[in-house]
N, C-alpha and C positions, 0 to 999 in steps of 0.2 A: 582713680588714677589708672593709666593704661601703659601698654607696651608701645613704644614710638620708635619707628625706623626713619632716620634722617638720610636723605640721599642727596649728595652734592659733591661736585668735583673740586670744590675749594675746601681745603683742610681747616683753614681758620674758621670759616662759617660753620662747618660741621661741629668743630670743638665748642664754638660759642653756643650753638643751639642745644648741644648735649648738656652744657652747664645750666643754661637757663631752664630747660624743661625738666632736668634732674632735680632742680630746687623745688619744683612743684610736686615732686614725688613720683613722676613718671620714670619707667624703665627705659632708658634710651640706648638704642643701637644706631650705628652709623655705617654708611656704605659710600664708597667713592664713585660708583658707576651703577648703571642699571643692572648690568649682569651681576655684579657684586650683591646688589639688593635682592635680586631673585634668589640667589644662593642662600642668603641670610633668612629670607622669608620661608624657604623650603626647610631650613633647619629649625627655626623658631618663628612661627607666625606672629605678626604684629597687628595691633588693633587699628593703628594709624600709621599711614606712610606720608611723610612730608618730603617732597621731591622737587628739585630744581627742574625746570623745563628744558633748559639748553645745556646739554652735556655731550661729550664726545661719544661716539658709538651709539648706544641706545639712548635716545633722548627721553624727556619726561612723558611725552605722549604715548610712545611705545611701551614704556614701563607701565603707565596707567592701564593700557589695554591688557598687558600680560597679568598684572596684579588683579584686575577685576575678573579675568577669566579663571585664574587659578585659586584666588582668594576672595570670593564675593562678599564675605563679611568684613573685609578690611576696608577702611575708609581712607581715601587718598585726597590729600591737599597739595597743591602745587605753588612753587614760588616762581615769580616772573619779573623780569625787568620792565621798565615803563614802556619801552618800545615794542613789547611783545603782547599787547592787549588782545589781538586777534587770536593768537595761539592759546592764551589763557582762557578766553571765552570758549574756544574750540574744546579745550580740556574739560570744562564744565559741561558742555554739551555731550561729551563722551563719558560722563559719569563722575568727574571730580567733585569733591564736596565743596570746596571753595579755593580761592587763590589768594596769595600774599603778594603784595607789590614791593619789590626791592627799591630802595632800602627800606626796612621795617624796624620798629623798635621792639624791645623785649616784651612790652605789654601786648602788642598786636599778635606776636606769635604765640604767646601763651593763651590769649583768648581763643584764637582759631583752633589750636589744639585741644582746649577744653571743650569747645563746641563740637569738634570732630569726634572726640570720645563720646560725648553724650549722644550724638547721632548714631554712632556705632552701637551703643547700648540699646537704643530704641529699635534699630533694625533687627539686632539679634533676638530681642525680646518678642517682637512681632512675628518673626519667622519660627521661633520656638513654640509660640502659642498657636501657630497655624493661622494667624490672623492675616487677612487680606485688606488692603485699603478700601474704604467705601468710596464709590464713584458716583457722582452726579451726572447722569447721562444727559447730554443736550438733545433737545427735540429737533429732529431733522434727519433725512436720509441722504442729503446732497453729499457729494464728494468733499466739499469744502468743510461741512460740519464733521464728517468723519475724520478728516485730517486734524482738525482741532482736538477732537476726542482722543486721538491716538497721541498727540503731543501731551495732553494732560496726564494720560496714563504713563507716558514715558518718564515724566518728571516726578512721578509719585514718590519714589523713595530717595530723591535728591533734595538738597537744600538750595538748589540753584534759584536765583531770582528770576522771576518771570515777568515780561513786559507784554501787556495786552494792548493791541492796537485796533482801532476801528472807529467808524463814525459814531456819533451819539446815537444811543438807542439800539446798538447792535448786540448788547448783552455782555459787556465786559466784566460787570460785577458778578454775573452768574458764572463766568469762566473762572474768576478769582475764587469764588466759593468752591467750585468744582476742584480746582487745584488743591485748595486747603483740605478738603475732605478725602481727597485721594491720597493725601501725604501721611507720613508718619506722625504729623503734628495734628491729626484729626481730632484727637481728644483734648487739644489745647484751644485757646480762644481764637476767634476770628474777629479782628477789629478793623473798621473802616474809617478813613478820613478823606475828605475832599480838599486837596491842596489848593484849588482854585477858588474856594468859598470863603477863605480866611486871609486877613492881612498877614504879611510875613511875621510880625512880632507875635501875633496871636497864634499863628500856625506853630511856630517854635515852642510856645508854652504848651500848646495842645499836644505836640509830638513828644517833647522831652521832659515836660513837667517844669515846675518852678519851686523855689524855696520861699519861705516866709520872708516878706520885705523885699522881694525881687523888684517889685513895682507897685504903684499905687493900687491898693485893693487886694494885694497878695497877703492876706491875713493868716495864712497857714500854708505848710508844705502841700504840694498837690502832685501826685504822680501823673506822668504823661502816658500817651498811648503806647509808647514802646514798653513801658513798664507793664501796662495792662495786657499787652500782646506777648509777654514772655512765654516761651515755649510754644508759641503759636504763630499765627500769620497776621501781618499787617497789610491791609489793602490800601495802597496810596493812589487814590484816583486823581486824574488830571495832573499827573506829576510834571507836565511840561510848563505848568505855571509856577513852579518853585523859584523863589528869589535866589540870587547867587549865594547869599550868606547861608541860606537853609540847604542849598545843595552841598556846601562844604561839610556842614555837620551831618548830613545824610550819608555822605561818602565815608566819613569817619566811622559811623556805626556799622556800615556795610563791611569795612575792612577789618575792624577790630571788635565790633560788638560793644564798644564803649561810647558813652555820651556824657555831657554835663547838663543838668537842669538849668533853666534860665535863672541866673543869679547865684548859682551854686559853684562850689569849688571842689566837691568831692565827686570823683568819677564814678559813674554807675555802669553796670554791665547788664546786658540782656541778650537772650537768644531768640531771635526774631527772624523769621523768613518774610521777605517783602515780595508782594505781588503788586506791581505798578500798572497803571493804565493811562492812556492819553488818546485824544483824537487829533493831536497835532503830529507833525513830522519832526521827531526829535533829532533825527540825522541832519535835517536842514537847520535846526536850532544850534546844533553843534558847530556847523559851518559858519554861521553868522555871529558865533561867540556868545550866545545867550544861554547856552547850556553846556556844562562841563563835559568834555569828551571822556574823562575818566569815570565820571558817574554814569554816562550813557552806557559805557561798556559793562559797568557793574550791573545795571538794570536790565540790559538787553541780553542777558546770557541765553535765555530761552524766549525768543519773541514769538507771540501767537497773534496772527492777524485774523480778524473777523471780517467776513464779507458783508456788504450791505444786503438788505433783504431783497433788493431788486435783482441781485446777482445770484440768488438761490430760491427762485420762485417755486421750484418744485417742492420746497418745504412749507410753503404757505398753507396748504390744506392740513398738514400735520400740526403745525403751530396753531392754527385757528381752532382745530378740534381740541387741542390741549387747553388753550386759553378759555374756550367756550365751557369746558367741563368745570374749570376752576370758578368762573364768574357765575355760572348757573347756580351752584352750590352757595356761593357767597351772598348772592342777591335773591336766593330763593325763587328761582324762576324755573318753569317746566319746559325750558327750551331743548329741542331734540336735535337741532342741526342747522344748516344753512340752506336756504333755496339756491338752486342751480344758478340763478342770476347773480345772487350775492357772491357766490364762490368765484364766478367768472370775473366779476368786478374786482374782487380782491387780488386775483391773479394778474389783473391788468394794471392795477394802481402802482404809481412809481414809489410809493412808501418812503418819502423824504425823511420821515421820523423813524424808519426801520421798525424793529420789533416793538418798541415803546409805543409807536403810533398804532401798530396792529393791535396791541393789548388795549389801547384806549378805545379804538373803534368797536372792538368786540365787547368790551364792557358796556359801551354805550348801546349796541345792538341788543345785548341781554336785557338791559334795563328797560328798553322800549318794546320788548317782546315778551309778554306774560307767559306765553306757551307756543309750541309749534316750531315752525322754521323761521330763522332770522331772515328777513327780506333785505334787498339791496338798499332801500331807502332808510332802513333803521341803522345802516352802517354809514352811508354817505349822503342821506337826504338833507342833512342840516348844513352841508357845505355850500359855499358859494360857487365853487368849481364843480361842474357836473361830474359824476362818477362814470368810469367806463361801464359799458353794458355788452350784452351778447351781440347786439347789432353794431356797436361801436367799440371794439376791443382796444382801441388805442391807435397809434400812429400806424399807417400802412407800412408793413415791413418791406414790401417790394419797392415802394417809393423811397423808403430809408436807404436801402441798398444802392438804388440808382443815384442817390445824392451823396454817396461816399460813406454811409453808416455801416455798422456791422450787425450781424444777426447770427446767433447760435442756432443752426437749423434743428439740432436735436431738441433744444428747449422749446422751440416754436411748435415742433411736431407734437411734443408732449402736452403742450397747452392745448392744441387742437383736439388731440385725442381725449384729453380730460373733459373738454367742453362738450364733445359728442357723447361721451359716456354719461356725464352729469345730466344732459338733456333727455337722453333715453331713459335713465333710471327715474328721473322726476315724472316723465310722461307716463311710465308704468307704475307709479305710486310706490317705487322702491322695490318692485318685483325684479330681481336680477335675472330670473329665467325668461321673463317676457321681454326685458330690455336686451338680453343676449339674442333673442329671435329677431328683433328689429334691427339689430346691427349685424346679423349674420355671423355670430359667435356661438360657441358652446358655452354652457354654464361654467365650466372650469376656466375657459379663456377669460371670460368677463371678470369672474372672481379674482384671477390672477392679476388682471390689468388694474382693478379696483385697489388691490393691496400694493401693487407696484407703484401706482401714482399717489398713494397716501390719501385715498378718498374715503370718506365715511359711508 
């Protein structure tokens, strides 16, 4: 049980929350304003602050910022009206643990406070032990990848839900795993389910479990994935495919941590963080009525958008080298790298399948190359569509500009520079000193450029 400070300018609500939480054994103090709350915290710190967002004078957002600055070990949960979704989401992005939507029932507020107390205990224990969250670092040096990495590290000590957006094959599950292992839940389970792969009835049984006799074939009670993911993270992939009835149940568990197994009458509780992912435009689905607006705001507290591979071509050499090392060990091949023509072809390819397609092609190249350098034909030779080559790097960029297209000049210059460096280094059998002389560079200059451009 913990010390709870309830902040609200409605006396009736303060009194009701004090009674409800006091019955659970919490020590409850109340404050009628943000200024009053700060005075009480200065006199006696609280483990959890439960505050309204809309108050005269200092509002909930301002109070949140002051509490996080002066009392970093205090967990803040906010209460909000239905029309204040944007403000509630903003509060979570600024560090609030979660939010309660008014009107709420007693069970919902008790569940939220219990989870907030548990999160506070984990946070304090990690800090006192000098532990730091383990981070899975994404492969890539582009600005887009660095932004994603920064967002993952920002949400490490929060229980905010994360919505990962991006085309198929961009690495959404890897980001979900990175969020989990960077969080205070890293020691808990990481459970994955694809919402688009199961019929609505089967998905509900998979998520929430079922009791014996709930349907034909239910010969015993079976726990669902929420039960298995307790104290950990549930990765809900293809969340845009959820049926309306499943959306309602998912919203309930996000708001209160409570759910009913299929065919059951006894409410179960769980402490699960959700990371959702989709390649669909959820905002558009909300507009056409096929996805609940309140669930969208619950899921999209921290949206992380992954760029397609064609928009981060500077990362291709780094990704290719990383995948090559992994598959060479797995397939027991003595592959040492890529021929210059193969690297140039990869940088020019449109990659409709993104990183998943890159991984597939490199695995193919490793399988077809017993030793030495992977050639272009090992990657693209089995395709009906001819691959780009050094002589045919793709569409003429100048022609594209003349017909109304766009071209990132810096990206194009880097591609040309990488092409020249690769050709010179290959011509000199990997001797950087000799390659530098051919290009009119010093050894330090060519070594810097090779590292800057992510070349092997």
